[in-house]
N, C-alpha and C positions, 0 to 999 in steps of 0.2 A: 224862157223863151223871149227876146225883146218884141217887142210890139209890131217891129217894121216886120222884121223874119217872119213870123206868124201871121201876119197878115199878105206876105206876099205868096207864103204856102196855099192860107185859101182863097187867093186869086188866081191861081192856078190850076185849082181843083184837084189838089191836093190831100189828103186823109189827116186832120189837126186831131187825131185821137191819142191815147195815153199807154196804148200797149207797146210796155218793151217788153225785149225781148231779155230772158236770163242773162244773158252775156252784158248785157248794157247795164243791169241794175247789178250785176254783182261787182262792174267794175265801177259804179257812181257807192258802193258800200266801199270796195275798198281804199278808193280816193279819202270819203271823210273819214277812215279810220287811220290810215298814213298820215294824215294832216292832223287829226286830233292826237295822235299818238306824239307827233313830232313838237306841239306845239302845248303840250297837256304842263309842260313847266315855266311858260309865261316866258320863255326865250330861246333864243336861236343862236346855231353858230354856225357856219358856213358848212359844215358835216350834214349839219341834219339840210338844209337849202340844198346841196346836190344830192341825196339821197332824194328828197321828194322829187325833184328834177329826174333824176331819173326813173321816179316810180311814172311821174308822167310823161315821159318818153316811152317806156316797158307799157303804159294803155294806149298810149296813139299808134306804137306800132301792132299791138293785139287786135287792134280797133281795125287797122290798115289790112291785117291779112286775116280778119275772119268774115268768113262768106257771109253774105247777105243773100238771102230770097229775093227771086226776081218777081219784080212787080209785076202785076196782073194787067195789062193794055188791050183796047182795040182793034182794028185793022187800021184806023188814022193813027196809031201812037199817039192818042190820050189817055190819061189816065180817069178812072173811074164814070158813077150812073151820068154828073152832071155835063159830059162832055157831047152825049147823047140829045141833051134836050138843048141843047147851045146851038146844035149843027141846022 
């Protein structure tokens, strides 16, 4: 994660933990295996590039429709325990 985005998450009080869901881990492993298989012979053609793009589009569509659990909020709509100490 780029430093600018991680620092902005910390400033907004969002958690910066590394607890990933099974779906996110499976998608990361799928992407690594897919690119590794396409680039194993150290040369590529348009078909392999197209298949790689199709794989990433399938991952994006699956991530878009994957249900995310609701995040806990307090009555003010602010996340986390730090929000109460700042008020």
